[in-house]
C-alpha positions in Angstrom: 37.3 158.2 364.9 40.7 157.5 366.4 40.7 154.6 368.8 43.5 153.3 371.0 43.1 149.7 372.3 45.5 148.1 374.7 46.9 144.8 373.3 45.4 142.2 375.5 44.9 138.4 375.4 41.5 137.5 374.0 40.0 136.7 377.3 40.9 140.1 378.7 40.1 142.4 375.8 39.5 145.9 377.1 36.6 147.2 375.0 37.5 150.7 373.8 38.7 151.9 377.2 39.9 155.1 375.8 38.1 155.8 372.6 39.2 159.4 372.6 37.2 161.5 370.3 38.0 165.2 370.5 34.7 166.3 369.0 32.8 164.4 371.7 34.9 164.6 374.8 36.6 167.9 374.2 40.1 166.4 374.6 42.5 166.3 371.7 45.9 166.8 370.2 49.2 167.9 371.6 49.7 171.6 372.1 46.0 172.5 371.8 45.3 172.8 375.5 43.5 169.4 375.8 44.1 166.1 377.5 45.2 163.2 375.4 47.0 159.8 375.9 50.7 160.3 375.2 50.8 164.0 375.7 54.5 163.8 376.6 55.4 161.6 373.6 57.6 164.3 372.1 58.4 166.7 375.0 59.4 164.0 377.5 59.2 160.5 376.0 60.3 158.7 379.1 57.9 160.5 381.5 55.5 157.6 382.2 58.4 155.1 382.4 60.1 157.2 385.0 57.0 157.4 387.1 56.4 153.7 386.8 60.0 152.9 387.8 59.8 155.0 391.0 56.3 153.8 391.9 57.4 150.2 391.4 60.4 150.7 393.7 58.2 152.3 396.4 55.7 149.5 396.3 58.4 146.8 396.3 59.9 148.4 399.4 56.5 148.9 401.0 53.6 146.9 399.5 51.2 149.2 401.4 52.3 152.3 399.4 49.9 151.6 396.5 46.8 152.8 398.4 48.2 156.2 399.5 49.3 156.9 395.9 45.8 156.1 394.7 44.2 158.3 397.5 46.4 161.3 396.6 44.9 161.4 393.1 41.3 161.0 394.5 41.8 163.8 397.1 43.3 166.1 394.5 40.5 165.7 391.9 37.7 166.3 394.4 39.0 169.7 395.4 39.4 172.3 392.6 39.8 169.4 390.1 42.8 167.4 389.1 45.4 170.2 389.3 47.9 169.1 392.0 46.7 171.5 394.7 46.7 168.7 397.3 50.5 168.7 397.2 51.0 172.4 398.0 52.4 173.2 401.5 50.7 175.5 403.9 52.1 179.0 404.3 52.0 181.5 407.2 48.9 183.1 405.6 47.2 180.0 404.3 46.3 176.5 405.5 46.5 174.2 402.5 44.5 171.1 401.5 47.1 168.6 402.8 46.6 170.1 406.3 42.8 169.8 406.3 41.4 167.3 408.8 40.2 164.8 406.0 43.7 164.8 404.6 45.7 164.2 407.8 46.1 160.5 406.9 47.4 161.2 403.4 50.8 159.7 402.7 53.3 159.0 399.9 54.1 162.7 399.3 57.8 161.6 399.3 57.2 159.3 396.4 55.7 162.1 394.4 58.6 164.4 395.3 61.1 161.7 394.1 59.2 161.4 390.8 59.1 165.1 390.3 62.9 165.5 391.0 63.7 162.7 388.5 61.4 164.3 385.8 62.9 167.8 386.3 66.4 166.4 385.7 65.2 164.6 382.5 62.7 167.2 381.2 62.8 170.5 383.1 59.6 172.4 383.4 57.6 169.9 381.3 55.6 167.3 383.4 53.0 168.7 385.8 52.5 167.5 389.3 48.9 166.9 388.5 49.8 164.5 385.7 52.3 162.8 388.0 49.5 162.1 390.5 47.3 160.6 387.7 50.0 158.4 386.3 51.3 157.3 389.7 47.8 156.3 390.8 47.3 154.2 387.7 50.7 152.5 388.2 50.1 151.9 391.9 46.7 150.2 391.4 48.0 148.2 388.4 50.9 146.9 390.5 48.4 145.8 393.2 46.4 143.7 390.7 47.0 140.0 390.3 46.3 140.0 386.6 49.1 142.5 386.1 51.5 140.7 388.4 50.9 137.6 386.4 51.4 139.4 383.1 47.9 138.6 382.0 46.5 142.0 381.4 48.6 144.0 378.9 52.1 144.1 377.5 53.0 147.2 379.6 51.1 146.1 382.7 48.7 149.0 382.8 45.0 148.6 383.6 44.2 151.6 381.6 45.8 154.5 379.7 46.1 157.9 381.4 45.2 161.1 379.6 47.8 163.7 380.3 48.3 167.4 379.6 47.1 168.8 382.9 48.7 171.8 384.4 49.2 172.8 388.0 47.0 175.1 390.1 48.4 177.7 392.5 45.6 177.8 395.1 45.2 175.2 397.9 42.6 175.7 400.7 41.9 173.5 403.7 38.4 174.9 403.9 37.7 173.8 400.4 39.0 170.3 401.1 36.6 170.0 404.1 33.7 171.1 402.0 34.3 169.0 398.9 35.9 165.7 400.0 33.6 162.7 400.4 33.4 161.7 404.1 33.5 158.1 405.5 30.3 158.9 407.3 28.4 160.1 404.2 25.1 158.6 403.4 24.1 157.7 399.8 22.3 161.0 399.1 25.3 163.1 400.1 27.7 160.8 398.1 25.5 161.0 395.0 25.5 164.8 395.4 29.2 165.1 395.8 30.0 162.9 392.8 27.3 164.5 390.6 29.0 167.9 391.4 32.1 166.5 389.6 30.0 165.1 386.7 30.5 161.6 388.0 27.7 159.1 387.7 26.2 156.5 390.0 28.4 153.9 388.3 31.5 156.0 388.8 30.6 156.3 392.5 30.2 152.6 392.9 33.3 151.7 390.9 35.6 154.3 392.5 34.4 153.2 395.9 36.1 149.9 395.0 39.4 151.7 395.6 38.7 150.7 399.2 39.9 147.2 398.1 43.4 148.3 399.1 44.7 150.2 402.1 44.3 150.6 405.8 42.6 152.9 408.2 42.9 153.7 411.9 40.5 153.7 414.9 39.6 157.4 414.9 38.2 157.0 411.4 35.5 154.6 412.7 35.3 155.4 416.4 31.9 157.1 416.0 30.6 154.3 414.0 31.5 151.8 416.8 30.2 153.6 419.9 28.5 156.9 419.4 26.6 156.7 416.1 23.1 157.1 417.6 21.7 159.3 420.3 21.7 156.2 422.5 25.5 155.8 422.0 24.9 152.6 420.0 27.0 151.5 417.1 26.0 152.1 413.5 23.0 149.8 412.9 24.1 149.3 409.3 27.3 147.6 410.4 27.3 143.9 411.0 27.1 143.3 414.7 29.7 140.6 414.9 32.1 142.7 412.8 31.4 145.7 415.0 32.3 143.7 418.1 35.5 142.6 416.5 36.5 146.1 415.6 35.6 147.4 419.1 38.0 144.9 420.6 40.8 146.2 418.3 39.9 149.8 418.9 39.3 149.7 422.6 41.0 153.1 422.7 38.9 155.2 420.2 41.7 157.7 419.7 44.3 155.0 418.9 46.1 156.2 415.8 48.6 153.4 415.7 46.4 150.3 415.3 46.0 149.6 411.6 42.7 148.3 410.3 42.7 146.7 406.9 40.0 147.9 404.5 39.6 144.3 403.4 41.0 141.9 406.1 43.6 139.6 404.6 43.6 141.3 401.2 44.4 145.0 401.8 47.4 144.9 399.4 45.6 143.2 396.5 43.3 145.2 394.2 40.3 142.9 393.5 36.6 142.6 394.0 36.7 141.2 397.6 35.6 144.7 398.8 32.1 144.2 397.2 31.6 140.9 399.0 32.3 142.7 402.3 29.8 145.4 401.5 27.0 142.9 400.8 27.7 141.4 404.2 27.5 144.9 405.8 31.2 144.6 406.7 32.6 147.6 404.8 34.8 149.6 407.2 33.1 152.9 406.5 29.5 154.0 406.7 29.9 155.3 403.1 30.6 151.7 402.0 27.4 150.3 403.3 25.6 153.4 401.9 26.0 151.9 398.4 23.3 149.4 399.3 20.8 152.3 399.8 20.2 153.0 396.2 18.9 150.6 393.6 21.5 151.4 391.0 24.5 151.4 393.2 23.3 148.3 395.0 22.8 146.4 391.8 26.4 147.3 390.7 27.8 146.2 394.1 26.3 142.7 393.6 27.3 142.7 389.9 31.0 143.3 390.8 30.8 140.8 393.6 29.5 138.1 391.2 31.1 138.9 387.9 34.6 138.0 386.7 37.1 140.3 388.2 38.1 141.7 384.8 34.6 143.3 384.5 35.4 145.5 387.5 38.9 146.2 386.5 37.7 147.4 383.1 35.1 149.7 384.6 37.5 151.0 387.2 39.8 152.2 384.4 37.0 154.0 382.7 35.8 155.7 385.9 39.4 156.7 386.7 39.7 158.4 383.3 36.4 160.1 384.0 37.5 161.4 387.4 40.9 162.4 385.9 39.0 165.0 383.7 37.5 166.9 386.6 38.4 170.5 386.7 41.6 170.2 384.8 43.8 173.2 383.8 45.3 172.9 380.3 47.0 175.0 377.6 48.0 178.3 379.0 46.2 177.8 382.3 48.0 177.2 385.5 51.7 176.4 385.6 54.2 173.5 385.7 55.5 173.6 389.2 59.2 173.0 389.7 58.5 171.4 393.1 55.2 170.0 393.8 54.9 171.4 397.3 55.5 175.0 396.2 53.9 177.4 393.8 56.5 178.8 391.4 
């Protein structure tokens, strides 16, 4: 049983985050069409370092860039799996995922393009756009975490190790994005169904919802929740009334797309467990946040992450990101390695 354990200080030991066992998980060695940590060790040794360098520059220039990079990986994996289709441009005959309504607020495509350009110069036709998304998401969230910033997590500053070896898909459909992407107005039953369709558990649902610890939204995303949620045109009854009043004052124009709303007020650039504290107070920005309190398992996990050491959540987040990163992957001779992420070869 081959095990890789990140070298951490004793207080932050990561218990077998990626105990990769090919016979159990179906992911194995280089060249066999399976995901593995260090897939590019021989073919492009500097791949992850190049991604990290460009992500770090982007986040240094704009501290809010970490959330969009994380979202790109999420939105990719929930439609057709983690195969880079969210990056493909629309054509005259096809409206692609990135132009679907749920994806209109996606950003950081330019960062992915910069990474791809650098990798094509170093290792032409080798590193997939799908893998770039996975690595960039890991690096973005790691850089937004205090324990990494303080050098207290691991020697390379990564919260978890990314399995690589994905290849890129060639189909991108806006209709599929609308059908498959979790919605901010989803209730708990629909959320459970969406995640289960990707073989993701209730724990994965709760942990990955913690990605709302960073980032911002805009008034149209919550307009219905503030004014027209019920037939009586009332606000969402699951939203704390005082918080709803505060949000209404900020979003006095429901269609205002310029006013930014922090997912976690005062902490939207730091990846931590503050999000779960807001959820327990019914102050999560989205209805889907409060929905976590409507199931005994997810509710218990919300309170656990609120009350436990932050490292408990960070460890579990890494595990769930690896789980999500396995959804619907193309490997081996499947798919392609796109030369430019926005275009099929």
